[in-house]
N, C-alpha and C positions, 0 to 999 in steps of 0.2 A: 710784679709788685716790689720784689726784692731789689732789682736794678734802680727802679725808680726811687726807692727809700734810699739807696746808697747815693744817687745823685743828689737827694735834696739834703743829705747828711753833708755831703761836700761843699753844696752852696753855702751851707751855713758855716762851715768850718773854714771856708775861704776868705770870710770876712770876720773882724774883729769883735762886732759887737755882741756875740755869743757869751763871751767870756765878760767883756766890759760891763753888761747889764747886771751879772752876777756880783760884782764888787760892792756894791752899795748895801744889798740886804746882808751880805757875808759880815760886812762890818758893823751894821746894826745888831745883827746876831751876837757877835762877840761883844759889844759894848753892852747891850741890854743885859744877856747872861751874866756878864761879869759883875754888874753893880745892881741889879735888882733886888737880890735877895738882902742885902745890908739895908737897903732903903725901906722896903716893905717891913723889916724888922722894926726899924725905928718909928715908921708910922703906927705899926701894930702896939708898940709900947706906950704911945701918946694917945692911941685911939680910946673912944668911950666904949666902943663896942669890940668884942673878940672876933676876930676871924681866922681861918685857916691860913697861915703864913707860907705853907708849901702849896697851897693850890694857887694863891694868889700870884706867887713868885714863878710858879711854872707857868701860868697862863699868860704872864707878862713877858718873860723871857723867851718862851718859845711861840706863843701865839702873836705876840708883836711882831717879831721878826719874820713869821710866817705870812703875816698880812702884808708885810713891806715887799716880800717875795712875790705875791700875787701881784702887784702893781708891775713889777719889772717882769715877771712871766707875761703877763699881756703884753706888754711892750715889745718883749721878745717874739711872742706871735703876730703881733702887727707888723713888726719888722720883716720877719721871716716871709710872710705872705705877699707884704707890699713891695720886697725887693724886685719881684718880677713886674711890678707896674713901674718902679723907678727906674730901671734899667731896660724896660722894653723887651723883656725876655719872654713872656709868656707864649708871644706866638711860636718861637723856636722851640720851648718846652712842649707845648701841645702836639707840634707837628712831630715830634721825634718820640712821642707815646700813641698808644694805641686808642686813647679816648681821655677826655678831659677828668673824667670821674676816678680814674686810677691815679692820675697826676696829684688830684685834690687829696684823695684818700692818703697817699703816700706823704704830702706835704702836711696835712694836718697831724698824722702819726708822729712825724717828726718833730712837730712843735710841741705836742703833749708829752714826747719823751724827754726832750731837752728840759722843759718845765718841772718834769718829775725828778731830774738831776738837781734843777735850781732849789728845790724845795728840801730834797735829801742833803744837799751841801749846807745850805743855812741851817738845818735842824741839827746835823751832826755837830756844826760849830757851836749852835746854841747849848746843846746838851753837854758838849766837851767842856764848854767853859763853866756851865753850872757844876760839873763835877769837880772841876780844878778850885773854884773859888766859892762853893757854897759848902756850909757845914750841914751834915745830916741829910745830905742828898740822897733821893730814893727813886727808883722808878715806880711809877704808880699808874693805875688804869686812866687817870686824868692825861696823863703824859702821854701815854700811847695814843690816847683818843685824839687828843689835839695834833698829834704827829701825823698820825694816819689820814684823818680828814684834811690837814693842811697839805698833804701830798696830792691828794685828789683834787683839792681845790685850785692848786698852783696849775695842774693840767688843764682843768676847766676853763680858768681863766685866760689860759695862753690861747685856748681853742676860742674864746671869746675875742680876744684880740685879732686873732687871723680871721675870724668870721667878719668882724666889723669892717676890717680893712677890704677883705673881699667884696662884700657889700658895697662899701665905698668906692673902690677901685682906685684907692691912693693910699701909699703908706704914711703920708703926713697926717691926712685926715683921719684915719684908723688909730693913730698914736694919740693925737690930742683928743678925739673922741673917747677914747679909754681913759686917759689921764683924768680929762675934765670932768668926766662924769664920775669917777672913784672918788676925786679930790674935793669937787664943788658940786657938780651937777645934782647928784641924788639926794644930798643934804639939805640943797635948797628945796628940792622936789617933797621931800619928808617934813620939812619945817612948813610948808604950803598945807600939805596933807592934815598935819597935826592940827594946825590952825583952824580947819574946817571939820575937825572930828573925824578924819578918815586916815588914822595911822594905821590902820589894818593894811592899806594899799602900799604905805610906806614899807611896812614889813615885807612885802612881795617883790621890793626892788632888789636887783642882783646883788649890790653891795650889801645891803642889810640881811639879805638871806646868806650871802658868804659868811657874814660875822657869825650869824645864828649857827651856821654848820660849824665853823671853828669852835664857838665858845660852848655853845649847848649840846654840843657832842659829847663832852665830859661827864661823866656820870654824876660829879658833884656840883655841876654847874646849872643853872636855870635862870637866865636873865630875860625878864618878861618882855622889855622893849625891842628884843630881837626875836625873829622866827624861831619856834621850837623844833626839836629834833624829832623826827626825822623829815618834818615838812620841809624845814628849810633846803635840805640838800634836794627835794622834789622840787622845789622853786627854782633854786639855781640849775638843776639839770634841765628844766622846762627853757630859761632864758639860753643856756648853751645851745638847746634843740633849734630854738628859733634863729638864734643869730648866726650860727655855724650853717644851718639848713638855707636860711636866706642868701648868705654870701655864696654859697655852694650853688645854689639855683642862679644866681646873677651871673656868676663866672660861666656857667655853663652856657648861658643865652648870650654873653657878652661877644661882641664882634671884636676879634683879635687880629685882623688883617690891618 
């Protein structure tokens, strides 16, 4: 397994997409954390109702970039898994290993590890910028909660990206499916579900569950339109198991000759 993991790491590092996909969320993290607090303070001064400026600033400055990182982590997972289809190397990969299961386990493990790295870099940049540009910054339980679940969520979405690609057997289809669902697909389905009075179904969709994980995990936050904690985490885990499991089984049965 160690040899297979090393091989998967070398495959990722041999191409530039692994760091190119990290650029956008890092830039967003730097910008959001630098300008969020002054904007939130200005809104608080003009708002009719009082709210916790520190909490809102933290949720936006850290939670926002982490959500962007989720998308790019999913793209990374789809790309890392899909390169085997793009370059037609699955045959060689499987023939040089003892079994397909070991290859898939190593590939998914490396995908999750890189996604954790994405989340950590984004959050370090966001927190660092908040320390530099925010007055009265403090480390709170809400901050640690958002960062902690954000790291796990990035890893899970990278696995989702890889699972969808393995299931589809195409890197392009996997990438387009993940981005299309995250940006458009789920919100259209949620709107339809809300229109027919079935918003509970909408809360069980993967993106909504993920936002519930990120936001409602913070002790001071509870947004009703999102799945509550820890139910949201269980829903997201179920989606990961279903999509990764489906992709795993499809790849085990796929003809690679």
